[in-house]
LOKEVEX-323988 format. One line per field, with one value per residue: x, z, y of N, C-alpha, C in turn; residue in three letters. Coordinates in steps of 0.1 Angstrom, whole numbers. Layout:
n.X	[X, ...]
n.Z	[Z, ...]
n.Y	[Y, ...]
ca.X	[X, ...]
ca.Z	[Z, ...]
ca.Y	[Y, ...]
c.X	[X, ...]
c.Z	[Z, ...]
c.Y	[Y, ...]
type	[ala, ...]
***
This chain:
n.X	[553, 537, 563, 562, 561, 540, 516, 510, 484, 475, 496, 490, 468, 476, 499, 474, 461, 484, 492, 465, 467, 488, 487, 461, 474, 484, 466, 453, 479, 490, 469, 469, 491, 477, 456, 464, 472, 446, 439, 460, 451, 429, 436, 434, 461, 495, 525, 545, 535, 522, 543, 556, 535, 538, 561, 562, 543, 566, 588, 574, 566, 590, 613, 590, 591, 617, 620, 590, 603, 619, 606, 587, 605, 597, 572, 538, 525, 499, 479, 498, 496, 468, 461, 479, 468, 444, 442, 450, 433, 412, 428, 428, 398, 395, 413, 396, 380, 388, 402, 426, 458, 477, 461, 457, 488, 495, 475, 481, 511, 504, 489, 513, 531, 514, 512, 538, 537, 530, 548, 573, 563, 554, 576, 588, 572, 573, 600, 595, 575, 576, 594, 627, 628, 602, 596, 614, 602, 576, 584, 591, 570, 549, 552, 533, 514, 520, 524, 495, 481, 487, 479, 453, 446, 454, 433, 407, 412, 411, 382, 371, 378, 364, 339, 333, 346, 378, 379, 366, 380, 399, 376, 371, 393, 397, 375, 382, 402, 399, 380, 395, 410, 400, 393, 417, 426, 408, 417, 439, 440, 428, 441, 465, 454, 448, 469, 482, 468, 474, 499, 521, 530, 552, 553, 572, 607, 635, 644, 657, 659, 665, 676, 665, 684, 688, 692, 689, 704, 716, 703, 724, 745, 745, 740, 764, 784, 775, 779, 758, 756, 772, 755, 737, 736, 729, 705, 693, 690, 677, 653, 643, 639, 620, 596, 596, 601, 578, 558, 554, 551, 523, 515, 538, 531, 506, 513, 523, 517, 495, 467, 438, 435, 427, 426, 459, 464, 450, 471, 489, 489, 500, 523, 526, 522, 541, 560, 561, 573, 601, 603, 603, 623, 645, 647, 659, 682, 691, 693, 716, 732, 736, 728, 744, 734, 741, 757, 739, 723, 736, 728, 707, 707, 721, 705, 686, 699, 701, 678, 666, 684, 674, 651, 650, 660, 645, 615, 600, 583, 566, 536, 533, 556, 571, 559, 565, 592, 595, 585, 603, 621, 613, 603, 629, 637, 623, 632, 657, 644, 635, 655, 673, 654, 635, 646, 676, 673, 662, 686, 688, 678, 687, 695, 674, 666, 650, 628, 639, 659, 648, 632, 645, 663, 642, 632, 655, 653, 627, 632, 647, 627, 609, 629, 631, 605, 600, 616, 617, 593, 596, 619, 608, 590, 612, 633, 624, 612, 635, 661, 653, 651, 677, 692, 681, 693, 716, 723, 718, 737, 755, 745, 750, 774, 788, 775, 790, 816, 814, 804, 820, 826, 820, 790, 771, 781, 776, 751, 740]
n.Z	[-388, -371, -358, -343, -319, -291, -273, -241, -231, -248, -245, -220, -219, -243, -224, -207, -224, -227, -202, -196, -216, -210, -182, -183, -199, -180, -163, -176, -181, -152, -142, -149, -132, -108, -103, -103, -83, -75, -96, -98, -79, -84, -93, -122, -136, -133, -106, -123, -149, -143, -142, -169, -185, -177, -184, -211, -222, -214, -227, -251, -251, -244, -268, -285, -277, -286, -314, -322, -309, -330, -351, -343, -341, -366, -380, -378, -341, -337, -348, -345, -312, -309, -321, -305, -281, -288, -298, -273, -257, -267, -264, -239, -230, -243, -227, -203, -211, -217, -201, -205, -207, -231, -244, -231, -228, -258, -263, -241, -248, -271, -261, -248, -270, -281, -264, -260, -284, -272, -254, -267, -288, -267, -257, -273, -282, -267, -265, -292, -291, -268, -246, -235, -210, -202, -214, -200, -175, -180, -190, -162, -146, -157, -148, -126, -139, -142, -112, -105, -120, -116, -88, -93, -110, -91, -73, -88, -97, -72, -63, -84, -78, -50, -55, -78, -98, -110, -141, -144, -140, -161, -179, -167, -175, -203, -212, -199, -214, -245, -246, -238, -258, -281, -266, -271, -301, -308, -294, -300, -325, -326, -316, -333, -353, -344, -348, -375, -378, -365, -350, -328, -301, -280, -242, -223, -216, -230, -242, -245, -278, -287, -325, -343, -363, -401, -413, -403, -378, -380, -359, -353, -352, -330, -312, -306, -309, -286, -263, -249, -250, -227, -206, -207, -189, -164, -166, -176, -151, -132, -147, -141, -112, -111, -123, -127, -97, -83, -99, -87, -57, -50, -48, -28, -5, -4, 2, 22, 47, 50, 42, 24, -11, -23, -3, -4, -26, -24, -1, -11, -26, -17, -30, -53, -48, -32, -52, -70, -55, -61, -87, -85, -64, -84, -98, -81, -75, -102, -105, -86, -101, -129, -161, -156, -155, -148, -126, -107, -107, -91, -64, -57, -66, -48, -19, -26, -21, 6, 16, 5, 18, 44, 39, 34, 62, 80, 70, 73, 98, 99, 78, 66, 74, 53, 28, 31, 28, 3, -11, -9, -25, -47, -55, -57, -79, -96, -94, -112, -136, -143, -147, -163, -183, -188, -187, -201, -227, -236, -242, -271, -289, -312, -330, -337, -326, -302, -294, -308, -290, -263, -263, -267, -246, -230, -238, -229, -204, -200, -209, -190, -168, -179, -180, -153, -142, -152, -138, -112, -105, -110, -93, -68, -66, -62, -46, -31, -9, 5, -8, -35, -26, -24, -43, -55, -40, -53, -76, -78, -66, -80, -104, -88, -80, -113, -120, -103, -113, -138, -136, -139, -167, -196, -211, -232, -247, -278, -279, -271]
n.Y	[271, 297, 323, 349, 366, 360, 383, 399, 392, 369, 354, 345, 329, 309, 295, 287, 266, 249, 241, 228, 206, 187, 186, 170, 147, 137, 124, 105, 86, 80, 66, 37, 23, 37, 17, -7, -23, -35, -46, -67, -79, -89, -112, -107, -100, -108, -100, -96, -97, -69, -53, -54, -45, -15, -10, -16, 8, 26, 24, 28, 54, 68, 63, 71, 102, 106, 102, 120, 146, 153, 154, 173, 196, 200, 201, 217, 218, 224, 201, 177, 178, 174, 154, 134, 132, 129, 103, 91, 92, 73, 50, 49, 43, 20, 4, 3, -15, -40, -69, -83, -98, -97, -78, -56, -48, -38, -19, 1, 1, 20, 40, 52, 56, 78, 98, 109, 125, 149, 164, 172, 191, 212, 221, 231, 253, 274, 279, 297, 312, 329, 355, 355, 357, 350, 327, 304, 309, 296, 273, 261, 266, 250, 228, 223, 212, 189, 174, 184, 169, 144, 139, 144, 123, 102, 107, 104, 76, 64, 73, 58, 29, 28, 32, 23, 2, -7, -5, 20, 44, 42, 52, 71, 91, 90, 109, 129, 134, 139, 160, 179, 175, 190, 211, 223, 222, 240, 265, 269, 278, 300, 319, 315, 324, 350, 360, 363, 385, 407, 431, 426, 442, 447, 446, 446, 459, 460, 433, 407, 382, 353, 347, 321, 300, 305, 284, 250, 233, 199, 174, 155, 169, 184, 169, 155, 181, 194, 180, 166, 137, 130, 133, 116, 88, 103, 109, 94, 75, 94, 90, 65, 68, 91, 81, 52, 42, 57, 45, 24, 30, 31, 5, -7, 5, -8, -33, -35, -22, -34, -17, -10, -10, 13, 30, 31, 44, 65, 77, 80, 103, 124, 127, 140, 166, 172, 169, 194, 210, 202, 215, 244, 241, 237, 263, 279, 270, 270, 298, 304, 288, 295, 281, 259, 235, 208, 206, 217, 197, 182, 181, 173, 147, 143, 141, 125, 102, 105, 104, 80, 60, 62, 58, 32, 22, 34, 35, 14, 16, 35, 37, 72, 80, 66, 75, 102, 99, 86, 110, 130, 119, 113, 144, 154, 145, 155, 177, 177, 167, 188, 207, 192, 182, 200, 230, 228, 223, 248, 262, 257, 268, 285, 269, 260, 235, 228, 212, 189, 184, 182, 161, 143, 140, 130, 110, 92, 96, 82, 55, 50, 46, 26, 5, 2, -5, -28, -41, -37, -55, -73, -80, -74, -98, -116, -109, -92, -60, -50, -53, -48, -16, -14, -13, 9, 26, 22, 31, 56, 67, 63, 79, 105, 106, 105, 127, 147, 145, 156, 183, 205, 209, 227, 223, 232, 254, 253, 256, 281]
ca.X	[548, 540, 572, 558, 556, 526, 510, 510, 469, 473, 508, 485, 456, 485, 502, 470, 458, 496, 487, 455, 470, 498, 475, 450, 478, 490, 453, 459, 486, 493, 455, 472, 495, 468, 448, 477, 473, 437, 440, 466, 445, 414, 445, 440, 474, 506, 531, 557, 528, 519, 555, 554, 520, 543, 577, 557, 544, 578, 592, 565, 569, 606, 613, 584, 599, 631, 609, 582, 613, 623, 592, 582, 609, 596, 559, 531, 522, 483, 478, 506, 492, 454, 460, 484, 458, 430, 445, 451, 419, 405, 434, 425, 385, 395, 420, 390, 367, 394, 408, 434, 468, 480, 452, 466, 498, 491, 470, 491, 519, 496, 487, 525, 536, 505, 513, 552, 536, 527, 555, 582, 561, 548, 587, 591, 560, 575, 609, 596, 564, 577, 604, 637, 622, 589, 597, 622, 593, 567, 590, 592, 554, 543, 551, 521, 502, 525, 518, 481, 480, 489, 471, 437, 445, 451, 419, 397, 410, 410, 372, 367, 377, 360, 328, 325, 357, 390, 379, 357, 393, 403, 369, 370, 405, 393, 365, 390, 413, 392, 373, 403, 419, 390, 392, 434, 427, 401, 420, 449, 437, 420, 454, 474, 443, 449, 488, 484, 460, 477, 510, 523, 532, 559, 555, 587, 618, 653, 641, 665, 654, 673, 668, 669, 693, 678, 695, 684, 716, 710, 704, 732, 759, 741, 740, 778, 790, 776, 783, 747, 758, 777, 744, 726, 736, 721, 691, 684, 688, 663, 639, 641, 637, 609, 588, 598, 595, 564, 546, 551, 545, 507, 516, 546, 519, 496, 519, 534, 511, 480, 457, 429, 441, 420, 438, 470, 464, 449, 481, 502, 484, 508, 536, 523, 521, 557, 569, 557, 582, 609, 603, 604, 635, 658, 647, 662, 693, 693, 696, 726, 744, 728, 735, 752, 724, 748, 760, 728, 718, 744, 727, 691, 709, 728, 696, 679, 706, 700, 661, 664, 691, 666, 638, 655, 658, 629, 603, 588, 584, 549, 531, 531, 571, 575, 553, 572, 603, 596, 579, 616, 630, 606, 607, 644, 640, 613, 642, 662, 637, 630, 670, 673, 640, 625, 657, 687, 668, 662, 695, 695, 670, 694, 700, 660, 666, 648, 616, 646, 668, 641, 622, 659, 664, 629, 632, 665, 645, 616, 637, 650, 615, 606, 638, 626, 589, 601, 629, 608, 582, 606, 630, 596, 585, 620, 641, 616, 614, 649, 672, 649, 654, 696, 694, 679, 704, 732, 724, 715, 752, 761, 741, 754, 790, 793, 773, 803, 826, 815, 801, 824, 826, 807, 783, 759, 783, 771, 736, 737]
ca.Z	[-370, -368, -353, -337, -302, -285, -267, -227, -228, -258, -240, -208, -226, -245, -213, -197, -227, -229, -192, -198, -221, -201, -170, -186, -204, -169, -158, -187, -178, -140, -137, -148, -118, -95, -103, -105, -70, -77, -114, -94, -61, -87, -106, -140, -138, -117, -105, -136, -163, -146, -146, -181, -192, -175, -189, -226, -219, -214, -241, -263, -247, -246, -283, -293, -275, -297, -327, -320, -310, -341, -358, -337, -349, -383, -382, -367, -331, -336, -353, -331, -299, -307, -325, -292, -267, -288, -296, -262, -253, -270, -259, -223, -231, -250, -215, -196, -216, -218, -193, -213, -208, -245, -251, -224, -238, -270, -258, -231, -256, -286, -252, -247, -279, -288, -254, -264, -289, -269, -247, -278, -294, -260, -251, -285, -282, -253, -271, -302, -288, -257, -243, -231, -194, -199, -217, -189, -163, -184, -186, -146, -138, -163, -138, -118, -142, -137, -103, -100, -130, -108, -84, -103, -116, -78, -68, -96, -95, -57, -66, -94, -72, -43, -60, -91, -103, -115, -154, -144, -140, -177, -190, -166, -181, -216, -206, -196, -225, -253, -242, -236, -270, -290, -263, -277, -310, -314, -285, -307, -338, -323, -312, -349, -365, -346, -347, -385, -383, -356, -346, -314, -291, -264, -234, -218, -221, -231, -243, -259, -282, -296, -334, -351, -377, -411, -416, -387, -377, -379, -344, -350, -350, -318, -304, -306, -306, -275, -250, -247, -244, -213, -191, -209, -177, -152, -174, -176, -139, -128, -150, -132, -102, -110, -128, -122, -82, -81, -104, -75, -44, -40, -42, -19, 7, 1, 5, 38, 57, 52, 41, 14, -23, -25, 8, -8, -35, -12, 9, -22, -30, -12, -38, -65, -40, -29, -63, -75, -47, -69, -106, -81, -63, -96, -106, -73, -78, -115, -104, -81, -109, -143, -172, -151, -150, -144, -112, -98, -105, -83, -49, -54, -61, -30, -11, -29, -19, 19, 13, 4, 32, 57, 35, 37, 74, 87, 62, 76, 106, 96, 66, 64, 71, 42, 21, 30, 22, -10, -17, -9, -33, -61, -59, -60, -96, -107, -101, -122, -146, -147, -152, -183, -197, -193, -190, -207, -239, -242, -248, -285, -298, -324, -340, -343, -320, -288, -295, -306, -273, -248, -268, -268, -231, -224, -245, -222, -190, -202, -211, -175, -165, -185, -175, -138, -140, -152, -133, -97, -107, -112, -78, -55, -70, -62, -34, -19, -9, 8, -19, -42, -27, -21, -61, -58, -35, -59, -94, -73, -61, -98, -109, -82, -88, -122, -120, -97, -124, -151, -133, -141, -182, -203, -223, -239, -253, -288, -276, -262]
ca.Y	[280, 317, 329, 359, 363, 362, 395, 393, 382, 357, 342, 336, 320, 297, 287, 276, 260, 239, 235, 216, 194, 182, 185, 159, 137, 126, 116, 91, 79, 73, 55, 25, 23, 38, 7, -20, -32, -41, -56, -79, -85, -94, -125, -101, -96, -112, -86, -91, -90, -55, -44, -55, -34, 0, -9, -10, 22, 35, 23, 30, 68, 72, 58, 84, 112, 107, 102, 133, 155, 157, 159, 185, 211, 203, 203, 225, 216, 224, 189, 166, 177, 168, 139, 124, 133, 126, 88, 87, 93, 63, 41, 47, 40, 3, -1, -1, -23, -52, -74, -95, -91, -90, -63, -40, -48, -31, -7, 10, 9, 29, 52, 57, 67, 88, 110, 112, 136, 160, 172, 182, 204, 224, 231, 242, 267, 279, 284, 305, 323, 337, 358, 346, 353, 346, 310, 300, 310, 288, 264, 253, 266, 238, 216, 225, 202, 173, 175, 185, 158, 131, 141, 139, 108, 93, 109, 100, 63, 62, 69, 46, 20, 29, 36, 15, -6, -3, 0, 37, 51, 49, 59, 91, 96, 91, 118, 145, 139, 138, 169, 191, 178, 198, 226, 227, 227, 254, 276, 270, 280, 313, 324, 315, 338, 366, 366, 366, 399, 420, 432, 425, 452, 443, 461, 446, 467, 457, 420, 398, 370, 346, 345, 308, 301, 305, 269, 242, 225, 187, 169, 144, 177, 191, 156, 153, 189, 201, 172, 159, 126, 128, 135, 105, 80, 108, 116, 77, 69, 104, 84, 57, 73, 101, 75, 37, 41, 63, 36, 13, 30, 26, -11, -9, 10, -19, -44, -34, -18, -38, -12, -13, -6, 28, 39, 31, 57, 79, 81, 82, 117, 136, 131, 149, 180, 177, 170, 205, 222, 200, 222, 260, 242, 240, 274, 283, 265, 274, 316, 303, 284, 299, 276, 249, 223, 195, 212, 219, 180, 175, 187, 170, 130, 135, 147, 116, 93, 104, 98, 67, 54, 65, 49, 16, 18, 36, 35, 4, 18, 42, 46, 81, 84, 61, 83, 114, 101, 89, 123, 137, 114, 120, 160, 156, 138, 161, 190, 174, 166, 199, 212, 185, 183, 219, 238, 226, 223, 262, 265, 253, 275, 294, 258, 255, 219, 229, 200, 174, 182, 180, 145, 132, 135, 128, 98, 88, 92, 72, 44, 46, 41, 12, -6, -1, -5, -41, -50, -35, -62, -90, -76, -75, -111, -127, -108, -87, -49, -41, -53, -37, -5, -13, -15, 21, 33, 24, 36, 70, 69, 63, 96, 117, 108, 111, 147, 155, 146, 165, 191, 215, 209, 235, 215, 238, 265, 251, 256, 290]
c.X	[548, 550, 571, 559, 545, 527, 513, 497, 475, 483, 503, 475, 466, 493, 489, 466, 475, 492, 479, 457, 476, 490, 468, 458, 483, 474, 458, 467, 490, 479, 460, 481, 490, 458, 457, 476, 457, 433, 448, 458, 435, 420, 439, 454, 483, 518, 543, 547, 520, 530, 559, 549, 532, 554, 570, 556, 554, 584, 587, 569, 583, 609, 602, 586, 611, 627, 601, 589, 618, 615, 585, 589, 603, 581, 550, 528, 507, 477, 481, 501, 478, 457, 468, 473, 449, 431, 449, 441, 412, 413, 426, 406, 386, 404, 406, 379, 377, 402, 419, 448, 478, 471, 459, 479, 499, 485, 474, 500, 513, 496, 502, 533, 530, 508, 530, 550, 534, 536, 564, 577, 556, 560, 595, 583, 568, 588, 605, 585, 569, 594, 614, 635, 611, 588, 608, 609, 584, 570, 589, 580, 546, 543, 540, 512, 507, 517, 503, 476, 476, 482, 454, 436, 445, 440, 411, 401, 409, 391, 362, 366, 371, 342, 319, 335, 371, 389, 369, 371, 399, 389, 365, 383, 405, 383, 373, 392, 408, 387, 383, 414, 412, 392, 407, 432, 420, 408, 435, 451, 431, 435, 465, 465, 448, 463, 486, 478, 462, 488, 514, 532, 539, 559, 568, 598, 633, 650, 652, 660, 663, 666, 673, 675, 684, 676, 693, 696, 711, 712, 715, 746, 756, 743, 757, 785, 784, 778, 766, 747, 762, 767, 735, 722, 723, 708, 688, 682, 678, 656, 636, 636, 622, 599, 586, 594, 580, 555, 546, 552, 532, 509, 525, 536, 515, 498, 524, 531, 494, 469, 447, 437, 439, 427, 453, 469, 462, 463, 491, 503, 496, 519, 539, 528, 533, 566, 567, 568, 595, 613, 610, 622, 649, 656, 653, 677, 698, 700, 712, 736, 737, 736, 744, 740, 729, 748, 746, 722, 721, 738, 715, 695, 713, 717, 687, 688, 704, 688, 662, 670, 679, 655, 641, 651, 650, 615, 593, 578, 568, 548, 532, 552, 574, 569, 560, 584, 605, 590, 591, 623, 625, 606, 622, 644, 633, 620, 653, 661, 637, 644, 674, 665, 631, 638, 670, 683, 667, 673, 701, 682, 671, 692, 687, 662, 660, 637, 628, 657, 658, 630, 633, 661, 651, 630, 641, 658, 636, 621, 643, 639, 609, 614, 631, 617, 590, 604, 622, 602, 590, 612, 619, 593, 595, 628, 637, 622, 624, 659, 672, 653, 673, 699, 694, 690, 716, 732, 718, 730, 759, 760, 748, 771, 793, 788, 779, 813, 824, 809, 804, 825, 814, 803, 780, 768, 780, 760, 730, 735]
c.Z	[-378, -359, -340, -326, -296, -276, -252, -227, -235, -251, -227, -213, -233, -235, -207, -209, -229, -217, -192, -205, -214, -189, -176, -198, -191, -161, -165, -188, -170, -135, -140, -133, -106, -92, -101, -94, -73, -90, -108, -86, -68, -100, -120, -142, -128, -121, -121, -152, -159, -149, -163, -189, -187, -184, -210, -226, -220, -221, -252, -261, -251, -260, -290, -290, -285, -312, -333, -318, -320, -349, -352, -335, -362, -387, -374, -355, -330, -334, -343, -324, -297, -312, -309, -283, -273, -290, -282, -252, -254, -268, -244, -220, -234, -238, -208, -199, -215, -202, -195, -212, -220, -250, -243, -225, -249, -266, -252, -240, -268, -275, -248, -257, -282, -280, -253, -277, -282, -260, -256, -281, -282, -258, -261, -292, -274, -255, -280, -298, -277, -257, -239, -213, -191, -207, -208, -180, -167, -184, -175, -143, -149, -159, -129, -126, -144, -126, -102, -111, -122, -96, -85, -105, -103, -73, -71, -98, -82, -59, -72, -86, -60, -45, -70, -93, -109, -133, -152, -146, -153, -184, -185, -174, -194, -221, -210, -210, -240, -256, -243, -251, -280, -285, -270, -288, -317, -308, -295, -319, -340, -320, -325, -356, -357, -347, -362, -389, -378, -354, -335, -310, -282, -254, -222, -227, -221, -236, -255, -261, -290, -310, -341, -365, -389, -417, -406, -389, -376, -363, -342, -342, -333, -307, -299, -303, -290, -258, -242, -241, -231, -202, -196, -195, -166, -155, -173, -162, -131, -134, -144, -118, -99, -115, -124, -107, -79, -87, -94, -57, -40, -35, -29, -7, 9, 8, 17, 47, 58, 54, 26, 1, -22, -15, 1, -16, -32, -4, -1, -27, -27, -18, -47, -58, -34, -39, -70, -69, -58, -79, -95, -71, -73, -101, -93, -72, -89, -115, -97, -92, -123, -150, -168, -143, -141, -132, -105, -96, -94, -67, -51, -58, -54, -20, -17, -24, -4, 23, 14, 13, 41, 55, 39, 52, 84, 85, 69, 89, 108, 82, 59, 64, 57, 30, 22, 22, 8, -19, -20, -22, -51, -65, -62, -78, -99, -108, -112, -132, -151, -152, -164, -191, -202, -197, -199, -222, -250, -249, -266, -296, -311, -332, -341, -336, -304, -288, -294, -294, -263, -255, -263, -257, -225, -225, -234, -207, -189, -201, -202, -170, -173, -179, -159, -136, -138, -144, -118, -93, -101, -97, -67, -54, -61, -50, -24, -20, -8, -2, -30, -41, -19, -37, -61, -54, -43, -68, -88, -70, -71, -101, -103, -89, -102, -128, -114, -106, -136, -148, -140, -160, -190, -213, -230, -246, -270, -293, -276, -276]
c.Y	[291, 317, 338, 356, 366, 376, 388, 384, 370, 347, 338, 326, 307, 290, 281, 268, 247, 232, 228, 206, 184, 176, 171, 147, 128, 120, 102, 85, 71, 66, 44, 21, 28, 21, -6, -28, -40, -50, -72, -87, -94, -108, -119, -105, -106, -98, -81, -88, -75, -50, -45, -47, -21, -1, -7, 4, 34, 35, 30, 49, 75, 73, 70, 96, 118, 109, 114, 144, 162, 162, 174, 197, 210, 205, 211, 217, 217, 212, 174, 167, 174, 158, 131, 122, 128, 110, 80, 80, 78, 49, 36, 41, 23, -1, -7, -12, -37, -55, -83, -90, -90, -78, -54, -40, -38, -22, 2, 11, 18, 41, 59, 64, 77, 103, 115, 122, 149, 169, 181, 195, 214, 229, 239, 257, 274, 287, 297, 314, 333, 343, 354, 347, 343, 325, 300, 297, 297, 275, 253, 255, 257, 227, 212, 216, 192, 168, 175, 171, 144, 129, 140, 127, 100, 93, 103, 82, 58, 60, 60, 36, 18, 20, 25, 2, 0, 2, 15, 41, 51, 55, 76, 97, 96, 104, 133, 149, 142, 153, 181, 188, 187, 212, 231, 232, 238, 266, 283, 278, 295, 319, 327, 325, 348, 373, 371, 379, 411, 420, 435, 431, 445, 453, 458, 452, 457, 441, 412, 383, 363, 340, 331, 307, 299, 287, 257, 235, 212, 181, 162, 154, 182, 181, 156, 168, 193, 191, 165, 144, 121, 131, 124, 92, 86, 108, 104, 70, 78, 96, 72, 57, 80, 90, 57, 37, 44, 52, 29, 17, 28, 13, -14, -5, 0, -30, -45, -28, -22, -25, -14, -5, 7, 34, 40, 41, 67, 87, 85, 99, 128, 138, 142, 163, 185, 174, 185, 214, 218, 209, 237, 254, 242, 250, 283, 284, 270, 292, 314, 298, 286, 291, 264, 236, 212, 196, 213, 206, 175, 172, 178, 154, 132, 135, 129, 102, 93, 95, 85, 59, 55, 59, 33, 13, 25, 35, 28, 6, 26, 43, 63, 87, 77, 69, 96, 112, 98, 100, 132, 130, 120, 136, 161, 159, 147, 175, 185, 169, 178, 212, 206, 184, 194, 230, 241, 229, 237, 266, 264, 255, 282, 285, 250, 236, 222, 217, 189, 172, 175, 168, 139, 130, 129, 113, 88, 81, 84, 56, 39, 37, 29, 5, -9, -6, -24, -50, -47, -44, -73, -90, -81, -90, -116, -122, -98, -70, -41, -44, -47, -21, -5, -10, 4, 34, 38, 30, 53, 78, 73, 77, 104, 121, 113, 129, 155, 157, 154, 177, 206, 222, 219, 227, 223, 249, 265, 257, 267, 304]
type	[met, asn, asn, lys, leu, val, asp, gln, lys, lys, gly, arg, ile, leu, phe, ile, leu, cys, trp, leu, val, tyr, phe, ser, ser, tyr, ile, gly, arg, leu, asn, tyr, ser, ser, val, met, ser, ser, ile, val, glu, glu, asn, ile, leu, thr, phe, ser, gln, ala, gly, thr, ile, ser, met, val, tyr, phe, phe, ala, tyr, gly, thr, gly, gln, phe, cys, asn, gly, ile, leu, gly, asp, lys, ile, lys, pro, gln, lys, met, ile, phe, thr, gly, leu, phe, val, ser, gly, ile, ala, asn, val, leu, met, gly, ile, thr, ala, ala, phe, gly, ala, met, val, val, leu, trp, gly, ile, asn, gly, tyr, met, gln, ser, met, ile, trp, pro, pro, ile, ile, arg, ile, phe, ala, glu, lys, tyr, thr, asn, glu, lys, lys, lys, lys, tyr, ser, ile, asp, ile, ala, ser, ser, met, ala, ile, gly, thr, leu, met, ser, tyr, phe, leu, ser, ala, cys, ala, met, lys, phe, phe, ser, trp, his, ala, ala, phe, tyr, leu, ala, ser, cys, ile, met, ile, val, ile, ala, phe, val, trp, ile, lys, gly, tyr, gly, lys, ile, glu, glu, phe, gln, lys, asp, his, val, val, tyr, glu, glu, glu, lys, asn, ile, val, lys, ala, thr, val, asp, glu, lys, gln, val, ser, phe, phe, ser, val, leu, ile, gly, ser, gly, leu, leu, leu, val, val, leu, pro, val, met, ile, his, gly, ile, leu, lys, asp, gly, val, thr, gln, trp, val, pro, thr, tyr, ile, tyr, glu, asn, phe, glu, val, thr, ala, ser, phe, ser, val, ile, val, thr, met, ile, leu, pro, ile, val, asn, leu, thr, gly, ala, tyr, met, ala, arg, phe, val, asp, lys, ile, tyr, pro, lys, gln, glu, val, lys, ser, ala, cys, trp, phe, phe, gly, cys, ala, val, val, ser, leu, leu, leu, leu, leu, gly, leu, gly, lys, tyr, his, val, leu, leu, ser, val, thr, leu, phe, ala, val, val, thr, ala, cys, met, met, ala, val, asn, thr, leu, phe, val, asn, leu, leu, pro, leu, his, phe, glu, lys, gln, gly, arg, val, ser, ser, val, ser, gly, phe, leu, asn, ser, val, ala, tyr, ile, gly, ser, ala, ile, ser, thr, phe, thr, ile, gly, val, met, val, glu, his, val, gly, trp, asn, ala, thr, met, leu, ser, trp, ile, gly, ile, thr, val, val, ala, phe, val, leu, cys, leu, leu, ile, arg, lys, lys, asp, phe, tyr, lys, lys, gly, arg]
***
C-alpha cells in the first residue's frame, strides 16, 4: 500500500469512497432483520430458525473480522474491499431467490464473511493515509454511513414489503452493493495512480504523523502486551446490545403493538438517526478523557442500564416511547463502538496493527451479536419479552461494573 498521505482534495474523495462502501454494506446486512417478521409471518421460518440465520451471519462476520483484520495489515485494501462487497451483493440476490432455511443459513453466512473484508482495510486506510487530526475525524465521521445505511435499509425493506414482497429487499440491496463495488475499485485506483505521479503538499502546520515500524510487531505480542484482553467482555456485551437487540426491534414492535410488519420497520427507522449522535457523543467524551476509552465507555453503559430499566417498566404503554428508549440504548452502544472499534485501534499504527486490532475487537463484538440474535429468539419463544429484557439489563450492568473497575489502567501504552 502506498503510505504517502493524501492531499486535501483526494483525501475527501477517498473518504467519500470509504463512506459509500460501508453505507452499502449496511443495506445488505440489515435487510434480513427488516423483513424477518414477514418471513416468519409467511411460515417460511420459525422464530428460532430466523434467529439461527442471524446468528450464523454474526459468527461468520465476527470470525471473518479476526482473520481479515490480520490480512488487512498485509495486503492491499483495494481488491480486498471490492471482493467483499461484490460477493456480498451476489449472496443478497441469491437470498432473495430462495425460501429454504438451509440455503438461507449458508448464503447469509457467506454474506457475513464477505462483509468482514470491508471494515479492517478501511480503518487501516484512515490510519495510514491521513494526518493524526484527520484520521480521528474520519474514523468518527464514517459512523454516519452506518446510520444512513441502516435508515436506507429499513426504508427500502419497508417499500419492498409494501409494494412487492420481502424478496425485493434483497434484490435492491444487491444492485446497490454491486454498483458501489465497481465505483470503489475504479475510484481508489485513480487515487493511487495520482499519488504515484504527484508530490503531496501538506497545507496543515505542525503535523505529527506516526511512523510505522520497519518490522511489524506480531499481533499476539500486541494482544498480550497492551491489555486488550481486559476489554474483551465489555466489547462482547456492547455487541449484544448494539446489533443483537437492534435485529429484534422490528419484531418486538410488531408483536407488542399490533401494527403491520411494514409499519414496525418504518417506526424503527428512528433508531439510526439517534444512533448517529452516539458517535459524536463519543468524540465529545473522548476530548474530556483523551486516550481513556474504557473510562469514557462507563458513561454510556450506565446510561444504557437506566434506559433498559425504563423500557422494561414503561415501554409497553406506547410504541413511540419504546422506540425512543431502544434508540437511547443503541445510541449509547454506538458510542461504545466508536470508542473501542474506531478510536482505540488508531493507537496501534506504530506497530502496523491498526487493521488487526480493529478486526479483533469487531470480531469479539460480533460474536456477542451472534450469540444474542439466536438466544433472543429462543428466549422470546419460551419466556417472553420481559424476561428477555431483564437479561439485557443484567449483562449491561456487568459491562458497566467491569469498565468501572479497570477504568484507570493504562492499557494502550505500548500502542501509542
